[in-house]
C-alpha positions as CSV (number, residue, x, y, z in Angstrom):
1,X,11.8,2.6,-2.7
2,X,11.9,5.4,-5.2
3,X,9.3,7.7,-6.6
4,X,7.6,5.9,-9.4
5,X,8.2,2.4,-8.0
6,X,5.2,0.2,-7.4
7,X,4.2,-1.5,-4.1
8,X,2.1,-4.6,-4.3
9,X,0.4,-5.3,-1.0
10,X,0.8,-8.5,1.0
11,X,-1.6,-7.2,3.6
12,X,-3.0,-3.9,4.9
13,X,-3.8,-2.2,8.2
14,X,-4.9,1.2,9.6
15,X,-1.9,3.1,11.1
16,X,-4.1,5.6,12.8
17,X,-6.2,3.0,14.7
18,X,-5.1,3.0,18.3
19,X,-7.1,1.0,20.8
20,X,-4.0,0.0,22.9
21,X,-5.7,1.3,26.0
22,X,-8.1,-1.7,25.6
23,X,-5.4,-4.3,25.1
24,X,-5.2,-4.3,21.3
25,X,-2.1,-3.9,19.2
26,X,-1.4,-0.6,17.6
27,X,-3.3,-0.7,14.3
28,X,-5.8,-3.4,15.3
29,X,-9.5,-2.7,15.0
30,X,-11.3,-3.7,18.2
31,X,-13.3,-6.9,18.1
32,X,-11.7,-7.9,14.8
33,X,-9.8,-11.2,14.8
34,X,-6.8,-10.0,12.8
35,X,-4.3,-7.2,13.0
36,X,-4.0,-6.8,9.3
37,X,-6.0,-7.9,6.2
38,X,-4.2,-10.3,3.9
39,X,-4.1,-9.7,0.2
40,X,-5.0,-12.5,-2.2
41,X,-1.8,-14.5,-2.8
42,X,-2.8,-15.4,-6.4
43,X,-3.3,-11.7,-7.2
44,X,0.0,-10.8,-5.5
45,X,1.9,-13.3,-7.7
46,X,0.1,-12.2,-10.8
47,X,0.9,-8.5,-10.1
48,X,4.6,-9.2,-9.5
49,X,4.9,-11.1,-12.7
50,X,3.0,-8.6,-14.8
51,X,4.7,-5.5,-13.4
52,X,8.2,-6.8,-14.0
53,X,7.2,-7.7,-17.6
54,X,5.6,-4.3,-18.5
55,X,7.4,-1.9,-16.3
56,X,11.0,-3.2,-16.2
57,X,12.5,0.3,-15.6
58,X,11.0,0.6,-12.1
59,X,11.3,-1.2,-8.9
60,X,8.5,-3.5,-7.8
61,X,8.1,-4.3,-4.1
62,X,5.8,-6.4,-2.1
63,X,4.8,-5.8,1.5
64,X,2.4,-4.3,4.0
65,X,0.5,-1.2,3.0
66,X,-0.6,1.0,5.9
67,X,-3.5,3.4,5.6
68,X,-4.7,6.4,7.6
69,X,-6.6,9.6,7.4
70,X,-3.5,11.6,7.1
71,X,-1.2,12.7,4.3
72,X,2.2,11.7,5.6
73,X,4.8,14.3,4.8
74,X,6.8,14.5,8.0
75,X,9.9,12.3,8.2
76,X,9.4,11.6,12.0
77,X,5.9,10.4,11.4
78,X,7.1,8.3,8.5
79,X,9.8,6.7,10.7
80,X,7.2,6.0,13.5
81,X,4.9,4.3,11.0
82,X,7.7,2.3,9.5
83,X,9.0,1.1,12.9
84,X,5.6,0.4,14.4
85,X,4.0,-1.4,11.5
86,X,6.8,-2.5,9.1
87,X,4.9,-0.9,6.3
88,X,6.3,-0.8,2.8
89,X,4.3,2.4,2.1
90,X,1.5,4.5,3.5
91,X,-1.6,5.8,1.8
92,X,-5.1,6.8,2.7
93,X,-7.6,4.3,1.3
94,X,-6.4,0.8,0.8
95,X,-6.8,-0.7,4.3
96,X,-10.5,0.4,4.5
97,X,-11.2,-1.4,1.2
98,X,-9.1,-4.4,2.4
99,X,-11.3,-4.5,5.6
100,X,-14.5,-4.5,3.6
101,X,-13.1,-7.3,1.3
102,X,-12.0,-9.3,4.4
103,X,-15.4,-9.2,6.0
104,X,-17.1,-10.1,2.7
105,X,-14.6,-12.7,1.7
106,X,-13.7,-10.9,-1.5
107,X,-10.1,-11.3,-2.8
108,X,-8.3,-8.0,-3.0
109,X,-4.9,-6.5,-3.8
110,X,-3.6,-3.0,-3.3
111,X,-1.3,-1.5,-6.0
112,X,0.5,1.7,-5.1
113,X,2.7,3.8,-7.3
114,X,5.0,5.7,-5.0
115,X,4.3,9.4,-5.4
116,X,6.7,10.9,-2.8
117,X,9.2,10.0,-0.1
118,X,6.8,10.9,2.7
119,X,9.2,13.5,4.0
120,X,9.5,17.3,3.7
121,X,9.9,17.1,-0.1
122,X,6.4,15.4,-0.7
123,X,4.7,18.5,-2.1
124,X,7.4,19.1,-4.7
125,X,7.7,15.5,-5.9
126,X,4.0,14.8,-6.7
127,X,3.7,17.0,-9.8
128,X,6.7,15.4,-11.4
129,X,5.5,11.9,-10.5
130,X,1.9,12.0,-11.8
131,X,2.4,11.2,-15.5
132,X,4.8,8.4,-15.0
133,X,2.6,6.8,-12.2
134,X,-0.4,6.8,-14.6
135,X,1.6,5.2,-17.3
136,X,3.1,2.5,-15.0
137,X,-0.3,1.8,-13.4
138,X,-2.1,1.5,-16.7
139,X,0.6,-0.8,-18.0
140,X,0.3,-3.0,-14.9
141,X,-3.5,-3.2,-14.8
142,X,-3.8,-3.8,-18.6
143,X,-1.4,-6.7,-18.3
144,X,-3.1,-8.2,-15.3
145,X,-6.5,-8.1,-17.0
146,X,-4.9,-9.7,-20.2
147,X,-3.4,-12.5,-18.1
148,X,-6.5,-13.3,-16.1
């Protein structure tokens, strides 16, 4: 996945939730009947179709989005998250919103434009990325609304 590519969530979970001492899997919220929160399949399909149509110059990926209260810029932490959760990308908000949607039976989807490689270059990459991420995200959202 390169800077500027878009990740469309299939599900989301919290990478910094750790209740393994109580018998839960890493990332699982205690007393919740699921490890991750599944995205709406209809929205996933729509987003994939729309993104390839309006943003053909970038890569579009689907997969798990993992969230936590940390800006991940360390390559060792990135590797641990990737190996532990099989995440396509990490960010800070999506899984919390997914959790609320799950409990309230509201369809959701997380769309993430990749801003950095989550390694030691993260601080440098963001400034270059911002304008293109806005353009790609607006293109995608406009097309999704048009097709709904």
